[in-house]
MDAnalysis code that builds the backbone (N, CA, C; Angstrom):
import MDAnalysis as mda
import numpy as np

u = mda.Universe.empty(369, n_residues=123, atom_resindex=np.repeat(np.arange(123), 3), trajectory=True)
u.add_TopologyAttr("name", ["N", "CA", "C"] * 123)
u.add_TopologyAttr("resid", np.arange(1, 124))
u.add_TopologyAttr("resname", ["MET", "SER", "LEU", "CYS", "PRO", "CYS", "GLY", "LEU", "GLY", "GLU", "PRO", "TYR", "ASP", "ASP", "CYS", "CYS", "GLY", "ARG", "PHE", "HIS", "ARG", "GLY", "THR", "ASP", "ALA", "PRO", "PRO", "SER", "ALA", "GLU", "LEU", "LEU", "MET", "ARG", "ALA", "ARG", "TYR", "SER", "ALA", "TYR", "VAL", "VAL", "GLY", "ASP", "ARG", "ASP", "PHE", "LEU", "LEU", "ARG", "THR", "TRP", "HIS", "ASP", "LYS", "THR", "ARG", "PRO", "ARG", "LEU", "LEU", "THR", "VAL", "GLU", "ASP", "GLY", "GLN", "HIS", "TRP", "LYS", "GLY", "LEU", "TYR", "ILE", "LEU", "ASP", "ARG", "THR", "GLY", "GLY", "GLY", "LEU", "PHE", "ASP", "SER", "GLU", "GLY", "THR", "VAL", "GLU", "PHE", "LYS", "ALA", "ARG", "TYR", "GLU", "ALA", "ASP", "GLY", "LYS", "PRO", "GLY", "VAL", "MET", "HIS", "ASP", "THR", "SER", "ARG", "PHE", "VAL", "LYS", "VAL", "ASP", "GLY", "VAL", "TRP", "LEU", "TYR", "VAL", "ASP", "GLU", "VAL"])
u.atoms.positions = np.array([
    [47.334, 46.072, 17.576],
    [45.939, 45.711, 17.400],
    [45.727, 44.284, 17.919],
    [44.746, 44.088, 18.772],
    [44.545, 42.764, 19.351],
    [43.643, 41.901, 18.475],
    [43.842, 40.595, 18.594],
    [43.034, 39.658, 17.822],
    [41.630, 39.578, 18.410],
    [40.667, 39.304, 17.553],
    [39.275, 39.192, 17.970],
    [39.097, 37.953, 18.843],
    [38.334, 38.070, 19.922],
    [38.117, 36.912, 20.796],
    [37.313, 35.791, 20.152],
    [36.672, 36.041, 19.000],
    [35.803, 35.032, 18.385],
    [36.564, 33.825, 17.849],
    [37.875, 33.957, 17.686],
    [38.681, 32.817, 17.273],
    [38.987, 32.732, 15.790],
    [38.568, 33.698, 14.991],
    [38.842, 33.634, 13.552],
    [40.241, 34.116, 13.187],
    [40.972, 34.697, 14.152],
    [42.348, 35.103, 13.907],
    [42.511, 36.463, 13.265],
    [41.448, 37.244, 13.186],
    [41.500, 38.582, 12.601],
    [41.596, 39.636, 13.707],
    [42.071, 40.836, 13.377],
    [42.053, 41.914, 14.367],
    [40.612, 42.220, 14.786],
    [40.421, 42.526, 16.062],
    [39.081, 42.779, 16.597],
    [38.334, 43.838, 15.790],
    [38.989, 44.971, 15.492],
    [38.314, 46.062, 14.790],
    [37.802, 45.641, 13.417],
    [38.528, 44.759, 12.739],
    [38.128, 44.310, 11.402],
    [37.172, 43.125, 11.442],
    [37.062, 42.483, 12.572],
    [36.249, 41.275, 12.703],
    [34.948, 41.648, 13.429],
    [34.770, 41.234, 14.644],
    [33.526, 41.486, 15.381],
    [33.363, 42.939, 15.793],
    [34.457, 43.690, 15.888],
    [34.368, 45.096, 16.252],
    [33.472, 45.886, 15.310],
    [33.512, 45.582, 14.019],
    [32.673, 46.300, 13.047],
    [31.200, 46.001, 13.264],
    [30.895, 44.774, 13.719],
    [29.502, 44.436, 14.035],
    [29.071, 45.140, 15.313],
    [29.955, 45.179, 16.312],
    [29.639, 45.843, 17.573],
    [29.400, 47.340, 17.368],
    [30.187, 47.944, 16.488],
    [30.024, 49.375, 16.202],
    [28.774, 49.653, 15.375],
    [28.232, 48.623, 14.702],
    [27.043, 48.801, 13.873],
    [27.335, 49.218, 12.452],
    [28.615, 49.205, 12.051],
    [28.939, 49.581, 10.676],
    [28.606, 48.470, 9.691],
    [28.538, 47.241, 10.174],
    [28.139, 46.087, 9.369],
    [27.265, 45.183, 10.227],
    [26.479, 44.346, 9.559],
    [25.678, 43.337, 10.253],
    [26.241, 41.962, 9.904],
    [26.296, 41.049, 10.855],
    [26.803, 39.706, 10.553],
    [25.965, 39.051, 9.449],
    [26.606, 38.557, 8.380],
    [25.864, 37.985, 7.254],
    [25.414, 36.540, 7.456],
    [25.773, 35.933, 8.585],
    [25.365, 34.546, 8.828],
    [25.107, 34.356, 10.322],
    [24.387, 33.288, 10.630],
    [24.110, 32.972, 12.029],
    [25.410, 32.680, 12.787],
    [26.346, 31.985, 12.139],
    [27.608, 31.691, 12.818],
    [28.381, 32.958, 13.143],
    [28.431, 33.906, 12.214],
    [29.157, 35.143, 12.496],
    [28.455, 35.954, 13.580],
    [27.120, 35.879, 13.639],
    [26.427, 36.539, 14.745],
    [26.774, 35.845, 16.057],
    [26.829, 34.506, 16.048],
    [27.200, 33.769, 17.260],
    [28.582, 34.199, 17.723],
    [29.530, 34.290, 16.803],
    [30.887, 34.703, 17.149],
    [30.901, 36.142, 17.671],
    [30.123, 37.026, 17.042],
    [30.075, 38.425, 17.480],
    [29.432, 38.544, 18.854],
    [28.425, 37.728, 19.133],
    [27.789, 37.767, 20.451],
    [28.760, 37.248, 21.519],
    [29.489, 36.182, 21.212],
    [30.509, 35.703, 22.143],
    [31.514, 36.829, 22.435],
    [32.003, 37.468, 21.372],
    [32.973, 38.554, 21.545],
    [32.376, 39.697, 22.361],
    [31.082, 39.951, 22.194],
    [30.426, 41.007, 22.967],
    [30.420, 40.667, 24.456],
    [30.245, 39.382, 24.784],
    [30.350, 38.984, 26.191],
    [31.773, 39.213, 26.697],
    [32.765, 38.900, 25.865],
    [34.168, 39.075, 26.266],
    [34.477, 40.545, 26.550],
    [34.031, 41.436, 25.670],
    [34.374, 42.855, 25.818],
    [33.333, 43.632, 26.626],
    [32.240, 42.966, 27.031],
    [31.227, 43.610, 27.861],
    [30.296, 44.543, 27.108],
    [30.010, 44.248, 25.844],
    [29.139, 45.088, 25.019],
    [27.676, 44.642, 25.160],
    [27.033, 45.065, 26.240],
    [25.631, 44.699, 26.508],
    [24.689, 45.234, 25.436],
    [24.981, 46.431, 24.906],
    [24.115, 47.036, 23.886],
    [24.024, 46.148, 22.651],
    [25.166, 45.622, 22.199],
    [25.152, 44.744, 21.029],
    [24.361, 43.478, 21.330],
    [24.556, 42.905, 22.503],
    [23.841, 41.684, 22.864],
    [22.338, 41.912, 22.839],
    [21.877, 42.988, 23.418],
    [20.443, 43.280, 23.430],
    [19.930, 43.630, 22.034],
    [20.715, 44.365, 21.270],
    [20.318, 44.766, 19.915],
    [20.165, 43.564, 18.980],
    [20.924, 42.497, 19.225],
    [20.887, 41.330, 18.338],
    [20.060, 40.189, 18.911],
    [19.264, 40.479, 19.929],
    [18.394, 39.492, 20.576],
    [16.989, 39.709, 20.047],
    [16.324, 38.659, 19.607],
    [14.963, 38.770, 19.075],
    [14.047, 39.390, 20.121],
    [13.193, 40.310, 19.697],
    [12.365, 41.040, 20.664],
    [11.393, 40.155, 21.437],
    [11.053, 38.982, 20.906],
    [10.131, 38.089, 21.618],
    [10.797, 37.330, 22.767],
    [12.124, 37.250, 22.758],
    [12.833, 36.514, 23.807],
    [13.859, 37.368, 24.547],
    [14.011, 38.622, 24.156],
    [15.002, 39.513, 24.756],
    [14.647, 39.798, 26.223],
    [15.618, 39.638, 27.120],
    [15.362, 39.976, 28.531],
    [15.280, 41.489, 28.705],
    [14.571, 41.912, 29.725],
    [14.487, 43.351, 30.005],
    [15.812, 43.880, 30.519],
    [16.483, 43.049, 31.288],
    [17.766, 43.431, 31.861],
    [18.762, 42.314, 31.588],
    [19.925, 42.673, 31.140],
    [20.974, 41.695, 30.857],
    [22.119, 41.924, 31.813],
    [22.429, 40.913, 32.588],
    [23.573, 40.999, 33.484],
    [24.705, 40.159, 32.920],
    [25.865, 40.736, 32.896],
    [27.075, 40.036, 32.459],
    [27.930, 39.872, 33.702],
    [28.264, 38.640, 34.003],
    [29.033, 38.333, 35.211],
    [30.410, 38.986, 35.162],
    [30.680, 39.855, 36.129],
    [31.973, 40.533, 36.172],
    [33.123, 39.570, 36.474],
    [32.877, 38.545, 37.275],
    [33.929, 37.615, 37.650],
    [34.143, 36.489, 36.659],
    [33.418, 36.525, 35.548],
    [33.529, 35.464, 34.550],
    [34.387, 35.962, 33.386],
    [35.437, 35.203, 33.078],
    [36.358, 35.566, 32.008],
    [36.302, 34.497, 30.927],
    [35.911, 34.912, 29.733],
    [35.769, 33.980, 28.611],
    [37.136, 33.679, 28.019],
    [37.387, 32.396, 27.731],
    [38.719, 31.941, 27.326],
    [38.796, 31.371, 25.912],
    [37.662, 31.105, 25.262],
    [37.732, 30.567, 23.907],
    [36.400, 30.039, 23.428],
    [36.150, 30.203, 22.141],
    [34.914, 29.756, 21.497],
    [35.248, 28.700, 20.454],
    [34.472, 27.621, 20.457],
    [34.657, 26.533, 19.496],
    [33.313, 26.216, 18.883],
    [33.198, 26.398, 17.566],
    [31.966, 26.072, 16.846],
    [32.028, 24.583, 16.515],
    [31.018, 23.842, 16.965],
    [30.984, 22.395, 16.763],
    [30.144, 21.986, 15.562],
    [29.028, 22.698, 15.326],
    [28.128, 22.325, 14.236],
    [27.225, 23.509, 13.930],
    [26.652, 23.506, 12.757],
    [25.671, 24.522, 12.390],
    [24.718, 23.950, 11.352],
    [23.492, 24.422, 11.404],
    [22.500, 24.064, 10.396],
    [21.891, 25.353, 9.882],
    [21.748, 25.461, 8.574],
    [21.205, 26.685, 7.995],
    [22.058, 27.873, 8.377],
    [21.395, 29.020, 8.475],
    [22.087, 30.216, 8.941],
    [22.936, 30.914, 7.906],
    [22.786, 30.537, 6.622],
    [23.595, 31.145, 5.567],
    [22.910, 32.335, 4.916],
    [23.508, 32.815, 3.859],
    [23.012, 33.998, 3.158],
    [21.575, 33.847, 2.669],
    [21.186, 32.651, 2.242],
    [19.861, 32.457, 1.663],
    [18.891, 31.768, 2.613],
    [19.285, 31.618, 3.871],
    [18.437, 30.973, 4.876],
    [17.707, 32.029, 5.700],
    [16.625, 31.597, 6.338],
    [15.888, 32.506, 7.228],
    [16.000, 32.072, 8.681],
    [16.590, 30.905, 8.920],
    [16.832, 30.455, 10.284],
    [18.043, 29.545, 10.302],
    [18.571, 29.333, 11.489],
    [19.736, 28.473, 11.617],
    [20.051, 28.213, 13.077],
    [20.884, 27.211, 13.292],
    [21.353, 26.898, 14.636],
    [22.877, 26.807, 14.612],
    [23.470, 27.103, 15.755],
    [24.923, 26.989, 15.909],
    [25.183, 26.297, 17.242],
    [25.837, 25.133, 17.176],
    [26.258, 24.433, 18.390],
    [27.685, 24.861, 18.700],
    [27.937, 25.175, 19.953],
    [29.251, 25.681, 20.334],
    [29.616, 25.257, 21.743],
    [30.903, 25.378, 22.016],
    [31.427, 25.291, 23.377],
    [32.214, 26.560, 23.616],
    [32.006, 27.146, 24.795],
    [32.746, 28.345, 25.175],
    [33.396, 28.083, 26.527],
    [34.714, 28.193, 26.559],
    [35.448, 28.007, 27.815],
    [35.466, 29.320, 28.576],
    [35.393, 29.210, 29.894],
    [35.456, 30.390, 30.752],
    [36.099, 30.034, 32.076],
    [36.405, 31.088, 32.816],
    [36.903, 30.932, 34.180],
    [36.067, 31.843, 35.065],
    [35.546, 31.287, 36.151],
    [34.743, 32.060, 37.095],
    [35.244, 31.778, 38.500],
    [35.566, 32.822, 39.204],
    [36.085, 32.688, 40.567],
    [37.280, 31.738, 40.628],
    [38.137, 31.812, 39.607],
    [39.338, 31.002, 39.562],
    [39.133, 29.561, 39.152],
    [37.885, 29.192, 38.808],
    [37.593, 27.806, 38.416],
    [37.201, 27.754, 36.942],
    [37.771, 26.786, 36.186],
    [37.434, 26.669, 34.770],
    [36.045, 26.073, 34.571],
    [35.428, 26.435, 33.465],
    [34.121, 25.890, 33.115],
    [33.942, 25.892, 31.610],
    [32.906, 25.183, 31.160],
    [32.578, 25.129, 29.740],
    [31.071, 25.270, 29.585],
    [30.659, 26.169, 28.708],
    [29.260, 26.290, 28.331],
    [29.103, 25.570, 27.001],
    [28.192, 24.607, 26.938],
    [27.935, 23.859, 25.707],
    [26.457, 24.026, 25.379],
    [26.169, 24.729, 24.285],
    [24.791, 25.026, 23.909],
    [24.631, 24.960, 22.400],
    [23.382, 24.929, 22.000],
    [23.010, 25.131, 20.609],
    [22.072, 26.327, 20.597],
    [22.452, 27.361, 19.878],
    [21.672, 28.589, 19.803],
    [20.871, 28.618, 18.510],
    [19.671, 29.194, 18.604],
    [18.786, 29.306, 17.446],
    [18.723, 30.765, 17.013],
    [18.799, 30.970, 15.695],
    [18.797, 32.296, 15.103],
    [17.752, 32.387, 14.007],
    [17.205, 33.586, 13.797],
    [16.301, 33.851, 12.682],
    [16.742, 35.140, 12.001],
    [16.423, 35.226, 10.722],
    [16.715, 36.444, 9.979],
    [15.417, 37.238, 9.849],
    [15.431, 38.481, 10.323],
    [14.271, 39.363, 10.270],
    [14.665, 40.604, 9.469],
    [13.965, 40.834, 8.378],
    [14.267, 41.989, 7.514],
    [15.742, 42.033, 7.129],
    [16.309, 40.850, 6.842],
    [17.690, 40.759, 6.389],
    [18.744, 40.791, 7.479],
    [18.309, 40.821, 8.743],
    [19.255, 40.910, 9.865],
    [19.112, 39.671, 10.745],
    [20.242, 39.021, 11.043],
    [20.230, 37.850, 11.913],
    [20.042, 38.262, 13.365],
    [19.180, 37.518, 14.091],
    [18.928, 37.761, 15.498],
    [19.000, 36.465, 16.267],
    [19.508, 36.542, 17.493],
    [19.518, 35.403, 18.406],
    [18.109, 35.240, 18.979],
    [17.615, 33.981, 19.006],
    [16.284, 33.721, 19.558],
    [16.389, 33.087, 20.938],
    [16.998, 31.886, 20.996],
    [17.084, 31.160, 22.255],
    [17.985, 29.949, 22.089],
    [18.063, 29.165, 23.171],
    [18.809, 27.898, 23.134],
    [17.856, 26.796, 22.710],
    [18.357, 25.874, 21.944],
    [17.546, 24.738, 21.500],
    [17.526, 23.690, 22.570],
])
């Protein structure tokens, strides 16, 4: 069983895999951020679109085939807990594209709608 790409050290099936399959929903903005990162790693476009707020969701989502994600690092978070309705997660994600290393550094904004966390946009 392989470890989950999100970096928590758990097996994929027990970690983000359960969110990707839809058997559970991420209970916090950070866990949704980690699950979305893992979805990019494994190429799960359906999960990415399903967890994107309908007001900002793209009609078409392209995932770069030549881009290989190498690690996720959570730097900071505000809100996004069990009793919150919104939150942000600042992160760095390492990747390699066309043989060259890169880093994506963003702060993502999340909202909880009907008890489910959704990605809105970058802050």
